[in-house]
N, C-alpha and C positions, 0 to 999 in steps of 0.2 A: 385353930378352932377356938371357940370361946366357951368357957365353962365346961359343962358336961356333955356338950354336943359331940357325938362320936365321930371319929375321923372318916368313917366309911359312909357318912351321910352324904347323899348325892345332891348336886345342884340341879334342880328341876326348872328353875326360872330362866335359865339361859345365861351364858357368860361368853367370854372370848371364843372358846372352841366348842361351844354347844348351843344350838338353837333351843328355844324353850321346850320343845317336844322331845328332846334327847337328854336323858339324865347323864350327868358326868360327875366324877370325883376328881378334884384338882389336887395334885401333889407336886412336890419339888424333889429333885434328886439331892439337893444340898439344903441343910437347915437354914443357911444364910439366905438362900433364895426364897424359902418359905416365909421367912421373917420380912424380907423386902417386899414380897407380894402383899403380905398382911399390912405392913406399914402404909403402903400406898392406899389400900382400901379404907383403912382407919382414918387416914387424913381426909378422905372425901366425906366423912360423916359430920353432921352438924354438932353432934355431941360425942364425947369419948365413951367407948364402951366401959362398963363397970365390971363385967364378968372377967374371971381369970382367963388369961391368954395362954394357950398351949400349942407347942410344936410337938406333934406326935412322930414317933419313929414307927414305921410299919414294915411288914414283910408282905410282898405281893408276888404272885405268879400270874402273869397276864399274857396269854398266847395272842399272837396276832397284833403286836404293837408296830405301828408305822413310825419310822424315823423321819422327822421333819425338822431337823436342826440345821440343815444346810441352807443358807440364805439364797444361794443361786436357785435351788429347787423351789423354795417358798416364793421367790419372785416370779418364777415360771408359772407357778400356780395362781399368781395374781395378788400375792400378799406383798404390799409395798413396805420396805424397811422404814421408809421415812414416816409412815403413819402407824407403825406397829405399836407405838406407845399409847395411842389413843385408847379410850376405854374398851370398846368392843368392836373392832373392825368387822364389818359385815362379811367380808370374804373369808375370814377365819371361821366364822360360824358356819358358812356354807361348806367349807372343806371338812370341818369336824362332823357336821351332820351327814355328809356323804360317806365319810369313813365309817361312822357308826352304822349307817344304813347298809353298807357292804359287809357288815358283820365283823369288822375289826374291833378289837376290845380296848385299844388305847393308842395314844400318840405321844411321842417325845417332841417337845417344841421349845424354842428359846423363851426365856423369861423376858417380859417387856420391862421389867423393873431393875434387873441387874444382869450381870454376865453369868447366868446359870441356866439350868434346864428344868422344865416342868414336865411331869407325866400327867396326862389327862386320861382317866380311865372311863370307858363306857361300860358300866357294869353288866355282867352276864353270868350265866351259870358256870362258865369256864374260868372265871376270875377267882383267884384266892386272895383275900385281903385280910391280913392279920395285924391288928394293932399290938405293938410290943410294949412301949412305954412312952412317956412324954416329959418335956421340960416346960416349966412355967417361964414365960417370957415377960419381962417388964415392959410397960408402955413407955414410949419416948415422951419426954416432957415438952 
């Protein structure tokens, strides 16, 4: 996150695993994965951010998480490993939207930026999201 933006702020504009009408909070199970995901998105910007960069540690209790870390399963669902690193594969958005529509509150998915796992939360009243602390991360030069 940048500056004082809270880690529980959801993405409502759409991203890899959520279409625009489905709010989602993107998290990583490993700090290194969160940093790699952030580095990728910062590199896409025409200007470097000036706000402090933070990696938050959080405590969550999310019932109904769907495990989608197996590439054989993802490929059966139509997610091509060869194009997974592209910005926002349409099939991922469709799957994430369907999972949220069915009332599931999150998915565990492979990171497209490194060998790690991301947790995508579809916020609901059943989700507990507690920010604990954060580390300030330096920007790469």
